C-alpha positions in Angstrom: 57.9 52.0 105.2 54.3 53.1 105.4 52.5 53.6 108.7 49.1 52.0 109.1 46.6 53.6 111.5 44.3 51.0 112.8 42.4 53.1 115.3 41.6 56.7 115.5 40.0 58.2 118.6 38.3 61.6 118.3 36.9 63.5 121.3 34.6 66.5 120.9 33.0 68.7 123.4 29.7 70.3 122.5 28.4 72.8 124.9 25.1 74.6 125.0 25.7 78.0 126.2 25.2 81.7 125.8 27.8 81.9 123.1 27.0 84.7 120.8 27.0 84.0 117.1 29.2 86.6 115.5 27.6 89.0 113.1 28.7 89.3 109.5 30.7 92.4 110.4 32.5 90.6 113.2 33.2 87.6 111.0 34.7 89.8 108.3 36.9 91.5 111.0 38.0 88.1 112.2 38.8 87.0 108.7 40.9 90.1 108.0 42.8 89.6 111.3 43.6 86.0 110.4 44.7 86.9 106.9 46.9 89.7 108.3 48.5 87.3 110.8 49.1 84.7 108.1 50.6 87.2 105.8 52.9 88.4 108.6 54.1 84.9 109.3 54.7 84.1 105.6 56.7 87.3 105.2 58.8 86.4 108.3 59.5 82.9 106.9 60.5 84.4 103.5 62.8 86.9 105.2 64.4 84.1 107.2 65.0 82.1 104.1 66.6 85.1 102.3 69.0 85.6 105.2 70.4 82.1 104.8 
């Protein structure tokens, strides 16, 4: 039986602040960290499936 969503409430908080925009080097480092973490989690899932 399909579910129909009649209302969707989205709340966002936008702040003006002293947040520093990361440099290209910092963004690259963050991407590499995210990729490494994703790869680690995928490998863990695959290992868990092989054990079954």
